[in-house]
KEPALUM-80665 format. One line per 10 residues: for each residue x negated, y negated, z of N, C-alpha, C. Coordinates in steps of 0.1 Angstrom, whole numbers, plus 5000, padded with zeros to 4 digits. Layout:
X,Y,Z,X,Y,Z,X,Y,Z ~ ...
# end
This chain:
8219,6624,5121,8207,6632,5123,8197,6632,5112 ~ 8202,6633,5099,8194,6632,5088,8186,6619,5087 ~ 8193,6608,5089,8187,6595,5088,8176,6594,5099 ~ 8179,6598,5111,8169,6598,5122,8157,6606,5118 ~ 8159,6618,5112,8148,6627,5108,8139,6620,5098 ~ 8146,6613,5088,8138,6607,5077,8129,6595,5083 ~ 8135,6588,5093,8127,6578,5099,8115,6583,5107 ~ 8117,6594,5114,8106,6600,5121,8095,6606,5111 ~ 8100,6612,5100,8090,6617,5090,8082,6606,5084 ~ 8089,6595,5081,8081,6583,5075,8071,6578,5084
8074,6577,5097,8064,6573,5107,8052,6582,5108 ~ 8055,6595,5108,8044,6605,5108,8035,6604,5096 ~ 8041,6602,5084,8033,6600,5072,8024,6588,5073 ~ 8029,6577,5079,8021,6565,5080,8009,6568,5090 ~ 8012,6575,5101,8002,6578,5111,7991,6587,5104 ~ 7995,6597,5096,7986,6606,5090,7977,6598,5081 ~ 7982,6588,5074,7974,6580,5064,7963,6573,5071 ~ 7965,6569,5083,7955,6561,5091,7946,6570,5100 ~ 7951,6582,5102,7944,6590,5113,7930,6593,5110 ~ 7926,6594,5097,7912,6597,5093,7903,6585,5092
7908,6573,5094,7900,6561,5093,7890,6560,5104 ~ 7878,6553,5101,7868,6552,5112,7873,6546,5125 ~ 7882,6536,5124,7887,6530,5136,7895,6540,5145 ~ 7904,6548,5138,7912,6558,5145,7902,6569,5151 ~ 7892,6572,5143,7883,6582,5149,7876,6577,5161 ~ 7873,6564,5161,7866,6558,5173,7876,6559,5185 ~ 7889,6556,5183,7899,6557,5194,7900,6571,5199 ~ 7900,6581,5189,7901,6595,5193,7889,6599,5201 ~ 7877,6595,5197,7865,6599,5204,7865,6593,5218 ~ 7869,6581,5219,7870,6575,5232,7880,6582,5242
7891,6585,5236,7901,6592,5244,7896,6606,5249 ~ 7890,6613,5240,7884,6626,5244,7873,6625,5254 ~ 7865,6615,5252,7855,6612,5262,7860,6609,5276 ~ 7871,6601,5277,7877,6598,5290,7883,6611,5296 ~ 7889,6619,5288,7895,6632,5293,7884,6641,5299 ~ 7873,6642,5291,7862,6651,5296,7856,6646,5309 ~ 7854,6632,5310,7849,6627,5323,7858,6629,5334 ~ 7871,6628,5332,7881,6630,5342,7881,6644,5347 ~ 7880,6654,5338,7879,6668,5342,7866,6670,5351 ~ 7855,6665,5346,7843,6667,5354,7844,6661,5368
7850,6649,5369,7851,6643,5382,7860,6651,5391 ~ 7871,6657,5386,7880,6665,5394,7873,6678,5399 ~ 7865,6684,5390,7858,6696,5394,7848,6693,5405 ~ 7841,6682,5404,7831,6679,5414,7837,6675,5427 ~ 7847,6667,5427,7852,6662,5440,7865,6667,5444 ~ 7873,6672,5435,7886,6678,5438,7896,6667,5444 ~ 7892,6655,5443,7901,6644,5448,7901,6634,5437 ~ 7912,6626,5437,7913,6614,5428,7903,6604,5432 ~ 7897,6597,5422,7887,6587,5424,7893,6574,5419 ~ 7892,6564,5427,7898,6550,5424,7890,6544,5413
7896,6534,5406,7890,6527,5395,7877,6521,5399 ~ 7876,6515,5410,7864,6508,5414,7853,6518,5417 ~ 7856,6529,5423,7847,6540,5425,7841,6546,5412 ~ 7851,6548,5402,7846,6553,5389,7837,6543,5383 ~ 7840,6530,5383,7831,6520,5377,7817,6521,5384 ~ 7817,6522,5397,7804,6523,5404,7796,6535,5400 ~ 7803,6546,5397,7796,6558,5393,7791,6557,5379 ~ 7799,6551,5370,7795,6551,5356,7785,6540,5352 ~ 7784,6529,5360,7775,6518,5357,7761,6523,5356 ~ 7756,6530,5366,7742,6535,5364,7739,6543,5352
7750,6551,5349,7748,6560,5337,7747,6552,5325 ~ 7756,6542,5323,7755,6534,5311,7742,6526,5310 ~ 7738,6520,5321,7726,6512,5321,7714,6521,5318 ~ 7714,6533,5324,7703,6542,5321,7702,6546,5307 ~ 7714,6549,5300,7714,6552,5286,7709,6541,5278 ~ 7712,6528,5282,7709,6517,5274,7694,6514,5274 ~ 7687,6516,5285,7673,6513,5286,7664,6525,5287 ~ 7669,6537,5284,7661,6549,5286,7650,6550,5275 ~ 7652,6544,5264,7642,6545,5253,7644,6558,5245 ~ 7654,6566,5248,7656,6578,5241,7661,6575,5226
7659,6585,5217,7663,6584,5204,7676,6593,5201 ~ 7686,6587,5195,7698,6594,5191,7700,6594,5176 ~ 7706,6605,5171,7708,6607,5157,7723,6607,5155 ~ 7728,6599,5146,7743,6600,5142,7743,6603,5127 ~ 7752,6613,5124,7752,6617,5110,7766,6622,5106 ~ 7769,6622,5093,7781,6627,5087,7778,6637,5076 ~ 7788,6646,5074,7786,6656,5063,7794,6651,5051 ~ 7796,6659,5041,7802,6656,5029,7817,6653,5032 ~ 7822,6641,5027,7836,6637,5029,7839,6632,5043 ~ 7830,6632,5052,7833,6627,5065,7830,6612,5067
7838,6605,5075,7834,6592,5080,7835,6592,5095 ~ 7827,6584,5102,7826,6585,5116,7823,6571,5122 ~ 7829,6569,5134,7826,6556,5141,7819,6560,5154 ~ 7809,6553,5158,7801,6556,5170,7800,6543,5178 ~ 7802,6544,5191,7801,6532,5200,7788,6533,5207 ~ 7780,6523,5206,7767,6522,5213,7768,6517,5227 ~ 7758,6520,5235,7758,6517,5249,7758,6502,5252 ~ 7753,6494,5242,7753,6479,5244,7765,6472,5239 ~ 7775,6480,5234,7787,6474,5229,7788,6473,5214 ~ 7777,6476,5207,7777,6476,5193,7784,6488,5188
7788,6488,5175,7794,6499,5168,7788,6502,5155 ~ 7788,6515,5151,7783,6519,5138,7794,6527,5131 ~ 7797,6523,5119,7806,6531,5111,7799,6538,5100 ~ 7799,6551,5099,7791,6559,5090,7799,6564,5078 ~ 7795,6562,5066,7801,6567,5054,7798,6582,5053 ~ 7803,6588,5043,7800,6602,5040,7785,6604,5037 ~ 7780,6615,5042,7765,6619,5039,7756,6608,5044 ~ 7758,6603,5056,7750,6592,5061,7743,6597,5074 ~ 7730,6592,5076,7723,6595,5088,7717,6582,5094 ~ 7719,6579,5106,7713,6568,5113,7706,6572,5125
7693,6568,5127,7685,6571,5139,7685,6558,5148 ~ 7688,6560,5161,7690,6549,5170,7680,6550,5181 ~ 7672,6540,5184,7663,6540,5195,7664,6526,5202 ~ 7669,6526,5214,7670,6514,5222,7659,6514,5233 ~ 7653,6502,5235,7644,6500,5246,7648,6487,5253 ~ 7641,6483,5263,7644,6471,5270,7642,6459,5262 ~ 7634,6459,5251,7631,6447,5244,7637,6447,5230 ~ 7642,6458,5224,7647,6458,5211,7657,6470,5209 ~ 7665,6468,5199,7674,6479,5195,7670,6482,5180 ~ 7664,6494,5178,7658,6497,5166,7666,6509,5159
7671,6507,5147,7679,6517,5140,7673,6519,5126 ~ 7674,6531,5121,7669,6534,5108,7680,6541,5100 ~ 7683,6536,5089,7693,6542,5080,7685,6552,5071 ~ 7686,6565,5073,7678,6574,5066,7684,6579,5053 ~ 7698,6578,5052,7705,6581,5040,7719,6575,5041 ~ 7725,6573,5029,7739,6569,5029,7742,6554,5031 ~ 7753,6551,5038,7757,6538,5040,7764,6536,5053 ~ 7762,6525,5060,7767,6523,5073,7771,6508,5075 ~ 7781,6506,5083,7785,6493,5088,7781,6491,5102 ~ 7775,6480,5105,7770,6477,5119,7777,6465,5124
7784,6466,5135,7791,6455,5142,7782,6453,5155 ~ 7775,6443,5155,7764,6441,5165,7769,6432,5177 ~ 7767,6437,5189,7770,6430,5201,7759,6420,5203 ~ 7762,6407,5206,7753,6397,5207,7743,6399,5219 ~ 7730,6398,5216,7720,6398,5227,7707,6392,5221 ~ 7705,6379,5222,7694,6372,5216,7681,6377,5221 ~ 7681,6382,5234,7668,6387,5240,7664,6401,5235 ~ 7673,6408,5229,7670,6422,5224,7675,6423,5209 ~ 7667,6419,5200,7672,6419,5186,7676,6433,5181 ~ 7686,6433,5172,7692,6445,5166,7685,6446,5152
7677,6456,5150,7670,6458,5138,7673,6471,5131 ~ 7677,6469,5118,7680,6481,5110,7670,6482,5098 ~ 7663,6493,5097,7654,6495,5086,7660,6505,5076 ~ 7657,6502,5063,7661,6511,5052,7650,6510,5042 ~ 7643,6521,5040,7631,6521,5031,7621,6510,5037 ~ 7618,6500,5028,7608,6490,5033,7615,6477,5037 ~ 7628,6477,5039,7635,6465,5043,7640,6466,5057 ~ 7639,6455,5064,7644,6455,5078,7653,6443,5080 ~ 7665,6446,5086,7675,6436,5088,7674,6433,5103 ~ 7674,6420,5107,7673,6416,5121,7686,6408,5124
7693,6412,5134,7705,6405,5138,7706,6404,5153 ~ 7713,6394,5158,7716,6393,5172,7731,6395,5175 ~ 7740,6392,5166,7754,6394,5168,7761,6391,5155 ~ 7765,6402,5148,7771,6400,5134,7777,6413,5129 ~ 7781,6413,5117,7787,6425,5111,7782,6426,5096 ~ 7775,6437,5093,7770,6439,5080,7769,6453,5076 ~ 7768,6456,5063,7766,6469,5057,7752,6470,5052 ~ 7747,6482,5053,7734,6486,5047,7736,6499,5039 ~ 7732,6499,5026,7734,6511,5018,7721,6514,5010 ~ 7719,6527,5010,7707,6533,5003,7713,6539,4990
7708,6534,4978,7711,6540,4965,7698,6545,4960 ~ 7699,6553,4949,7686,6558,4943,7677,6547,4938 ~ 7683,6536,4933,7676,6525,4927,7674,6513,4936 ~ 7683,6511,4945,7684,6498,4953,7686,6501,4968 ~ 7683,6490,4976,7688,6489,4989,7697,6477,4990 ~ 7709,6478,4995,7718,6467,4996,7722,6464,5010 ~ 7722,6451,5013,7726,6445,5026,7737,6435,5023 ~ 7749,6439,5027,7761,6430,5025,7765,6424,5039 ~ 7766,6411,5040,7769,6404,5052,7783,6399,5052 ~ 7792,6404,5061,7806,6400,5062,7809,6390,5073
7800,6389,5083,7802,6380,5094,7789,6377,5100 ~ 7787,6364,5104,7775,6360,5111,7764,6356,5102 ~ 7751,6359,5106,7739,6357,5098,7729,6367,5102 ~ 7720,6370,5092,7710,6380,5094,7697,6375,5087 ~ 7686,6380,5091,7673,6378,5085,7668,6391,5080 ~ 7665,6392,5066,7661,6405,5060,7646,6403,5056 ~ 7638,6412,5061,7624,6412,5056,7622,6423,5046 ~ 7619,6419,5034,7618,6428,5022,7604,6428,5017 ~ 7599,6440,5013,7586,6441,5006,7587,6435,4992 ~ 7577,6427,4989,7577,6420,4976,7570,6429,4965
7571,6423,4953,7565,6430,4941,7550,6430,4941 ~ 7544,6440,4935,7529,6441,4932,7521,6440,4945 ~ 7526,6445,4956,7518,6445,4968,7516,6432,4975 ~ 7523,6421,4971,7522,6409,4978,7529,6409,4992 ~ 7526,6400,5001,7531,6401,5014,7546,6401,5014 ~ 7552,6407,5025,7566,6408,5026,7572,6394,5027 ~ 7585,6392,5023,7591,6380,5024,7604,6381,5032 ~ 7608,6371,5039,7620,6371,5047,7631,6363,5041 ~ 7643,6368,5040,7654,6361,5034,7665,6360,5044 ~ 7671,6349,5045,7682,6346,5054,7695,6348,5046
7705,6356,5051,7718,6357,5044,7729,6350,5052 ~ 7738,6345,5045,7750,6340,5051,7762,6349,5049 ~ 7773,6347,5057,7784,6356,5055,7790,6354,5041 ~ 7793,6365,5034,7798,6365,5020,7787,6367,5010 ~ 7775,6370,5015,7763,6373,5006,7758,6387,5007 ~ 7752,6391,4996,7746,6405,4996,7731,6403,4990 ~ 7722,6411,4997,7709,6412,4993,7707,6425,4986 ~ 7701,6424,4974,7698,6436,4966,7683,6437,4964 ~ 7677,6448,4968,7662,6450,4967,7660,6463,4959 ~ 7653,6461,4947,7651,6473,4939,7639,6481,4944
7637,6493,4938,7625,6501,4942,7612,6494,4939 ~ 7612,6485,4929,7600,6478,4925,7598,6466,4934 ~ 7607,6463,4943,7606,6452,4952,7613,6439,4947 ~ 7620,6439,4936,7627,6427,4931,7638,6424,4941 ~ 7640,6411,4944,7649,6407,4954,7660,6398,4947 ~ 7672,6401,4950,7683,6393,4944,7694,6390,4954 ~ 7699,6378,4955,7710,6375,4964,7723,6372,4955 ~ 7734,6378,4959,7747,6376,4951,7758,6375,4961 ~ 7769,6369,4956,7781,6368,4964,7788,6381,4964 ~ 7795,6384,4975,7802,6397,4976,7817,6396,4975
7823,6407,4970,7837,6408,4971,7840,6416,4983 ~ 7846,6409,4993,7848,6416,5006,7857,6429,5005 ~ 7867,6428,4996,7875,6440,4994,7867,6451,4988 ~ 7858,6449,4979,7850,6459,4974,7840,6465,4984 ~ 7834,6456,4993,7825,6460,5003,7832,6469,5013 ~ 7844,6465,5017,7852,6473,5028,7859,6485,5023 ~ 7860,6487,5009,7869,6497,5004,7866,6511,5009 ~ 7853,6514,5011,7849,6528,5015,7855,6532,5029 ~ 7857,6522,5037,7862,6525,5051,7877,6529,5050 ~ 7884,6527,5039,7898,6531,5037,7899,6543,5027
7887,6549,5024,7887,6561,5015,7888,6557,5000 ~ 7884,6545,4997,7884,6541,4983,7870,6537,4978 ~ 7868,6539,4965,7856,6534,4958,7861,6524,4948 ~ 7856,6512,4949,7861,6501,4941,7849,6496,4933 ~ 7849,6498,4919,7838,6494,4911,7843,6482,4902 ~ 7834,6472,4900,7837,6461,4891,7825,6459,4883 ~ 7825,6463,4870,7813,6461,4861,7801,6467,4868 ~ 7802,6479,4873,7791,6485,4881,7782,6494,4872 ~ 7769,6493,4873,7761,6503,4866,7765,6517,4869 ~ 7766,6525,4859,7772,6538,4861,7763,6547,4870
7750,6544,4870,7741,6552,4880,7744,6549,4894 ~ 7747,6536,4897,7750,6533,4911,7764,6538,4915 ~ 7774,6537,4905,7787,6543,4908,7786,6558,4911 ~ 7778,6565,4903,7776,6579,4906,7769,6582,4919 ~ 7760,6574,4923,7754,6575,4937,7765,6576,4947 ~ 7775,6567,4946,7785,6566,4956,7795,6577,4955 ~ 7799,6581,4942,7808,6592,4940,7802,6605,4945 ~ 7789,6607,4943,7782,6620,4947,7781,6621,4962 ~ 7782,6610,4969,7782,6611,4984,7793,6619,4989 ~ 7804,6622,4981,7815,6629,4985,7816,6643,4978
7806,6647,4971,7806,6660,4964,7795,6669,4969 ~ 7799,6682,4969,7789,6692,4972,7779,6694,4961 ~ 7783,6693,4949,7774,6694,4937,7775,6680,4930 ~ 7763,6673,4929,7764,6660,4924,7766,6660,4909 ~ 7772,6650,4904,7774,6648,4889,7761,6642,4884 ~ 7756,6648,4873,7744,6644,4867,7747,6635,4855 ~ 7737,6626,4851,7739,6616,4841,7728,6617,4830 ~ 7732,6618,4818,7723,6617,4807,7717,6603,4807 ~ 7703,6602,4807,7697,6589,4807,7701,6580,4796 ~ 7706,6585,4785,7711,6577,4774,7723,6569,4777
7729,6572,4789,7742,6565,4793,7739,6555,4804 ~ 7726,6553,4808,7723,6545,4819,7727,6531,4818 ~ 7729,6526,4806,7734,6512,4804,7749,6509,4805 ~ 7756,6520,4807,7771,6519,4808,7774,6512,4821 ~ 7785,6504,4821,7791,6498,4833,7805,6502,4834 ~ 7810,6505,4846,7823,6510,4849,7831,6501,4859 ~ 7844,6501,4857,7853,6494,4866,7864,6503,4869 ~ 7870,6501,4882,7881,6510,4885,7882,6512,4900 ~ 7893,6518,4905,7895,6521,4919,7898,6536,4919 ~ 7890,6543,4928,7891,6558,4929,7892,6562,4943
7899,6572,4946,7899,6578,4960,7887,6586,4962 ~ 7881,6585,4974,7868,6592,4976,7870,6607,4975 ~ 7882,6613,4978,7883,6627,4977,7888,6632,4964 ~ 7888,6623,4953,7892,6627,4940,7882,6623,4930 ~ 7870,6628,4931,7859,6624,4923,7861,6629,4908 ~ 7869,6640,4907,7871,6645,4893,7879,6634,4885 ~ 7886,6626,4892,7893,6615,4884,7883,6606,4878 ~ 7872,6603,4885,7862,6594,4880,7856,6601,4867 ~ 7853,6614,4868,7848,6621,4856,7857,6620,4844 ~ 7870,6622,4846,7880,6621,4835,7880,6607,4829
7880,6597,4838,7881,6583,4833,7869,6580,4825 ~ 7857,6583,4829,7845,6580,4822,7846,6587,4808 ~ 7850,6600,4808,7850,6608,4796,7860,6603,4786 ~ 7871,6598,4791,7882,6594,4782,7879,6580,4776 ~ 7873,6571,4784,7872,6557,4780,7859,6555,4771 ~ 7848,6562,4775,7836,6561,4767,7834,6573,4758 ~ 7825,6572,4749,7822,6583,4740,7813,6592,4748 ~ 7818,6599,4758,7810,6608,4767,7817,6621,4767 ~ 7808,6632,4767,7813,6645,4769,7809,6650,4783 ~ 7817,6659,4788,7814,6665,4801,7810,6680,4799
7798,6683,4804,7793,6697,4803,7793,6703,4817 ~ 7797,6715,4818,7796,6723,4830,7783,6732,4829 ~ 7773,6729,4837,7761,6737,4837,7762,6751,4843 ~ 7753,6760,4840,7754,6773,4846,7755,6773,4861 ~ 7749,6764,4868,7750,6763,4883,7762,6756,4888 ~ 7771,6752,4879,7784,6746,4883,7784,6731,4883 ~ 7772,6725,4881,7771,6711,4882,7777,6705,4869 ~ 7782,6692,4870,7787,6685,4859,7777,6675,4853 ~ 7775,6675,4840,7766,6666,4833,7774,6657,4824 ~ 7773,6644,4826,7779,6634,4817,7769,6631,4806
7773,6634,4793,7763,6633,4782,7769,6626,4771 ~ 7760,6618,4764,7764,6611,4752,7769,6620,4741 ~ 7780,6617,4735,7785,6625,4724,7776,6625,4712 ~ 7773,6636,4706,7763,6637,4695,7769,6628,4684 ~ 7760,6620,4678,7764,6612,4667,7772,6600,4670 ~ 7774,6597,4683,7782,6585,4687,7775,6577,4697 ~ 7779,6564,4698,7773,6555,4708,7784,6553,4718 ~ 7781,6553,4731,7791,6549,4741,7795,6535,4740 ~ 7808,6533,4743,7814,6519,4742,7807,6511,4753 ~ 7805,6498,4750,7797,6490,4759,7805,6484,4771
7818,6484,4771,7825,6477,4781,7827,6486,4793 ~ 7835,6480,4803,7838,6488,4816,7851,6494,4814 ~ 7854,6505,4821,7866,6512,4820,7873,6514,4833
# end
């Protein structure tokens, strides 16, 4: 009996580890949706409905939602991740503190990333392009998988599958330029309009979906943008430390570990402000070490 109990306990622990993932949340949402629809049908008709009859009832509803032109808002709070299934078969995976506005019409699928980071798995439809806007950048795709992220300094588009065309505003008010990305590439657009293309580390790009933050020689400001997405009170940074770069793997729900690591590896002190916020500050009389930690 003890051996059997240990086997069951191990299985439950494995399930719990994955139960909060975006894919599991999508499965849970779909199951709850089916249950609610079943209850409504029973109340209306009081008789069992065949599968063909159910499909006939649901088809006009799905098509109506797809072409209605209505706007939907999807968002997450602090520490939350969410998966949302679109009427056209596309899916959106939202990171913590993320908001996406969705507007579908007969001719286009228009989405706006208002804050945070999201993964878009796009159902192919060449006649109705799938467009995601973030600040002044617009990503156009017909069937692909990519991430879009808003940081305080940059907009990032990381392509993991397929191909996309990104229209980015250029520097000094010059006309916008279009850039084509291939799978395994990332587009980085600064607030000043500087455009850079780099190869991506797929493990690093996908880490947030498993509750991890993976940094490799990352500017500390961008690292803090991502850490703060999971905190009620953001960590503040002394501008004198802006040139620091950090490396490491951290759990999204353990941001204090990030603070301790930075403080211990660099010549950095941690101050608790009267409002409870944390300030990372250069130690008086010392220069921060230049390497990553």
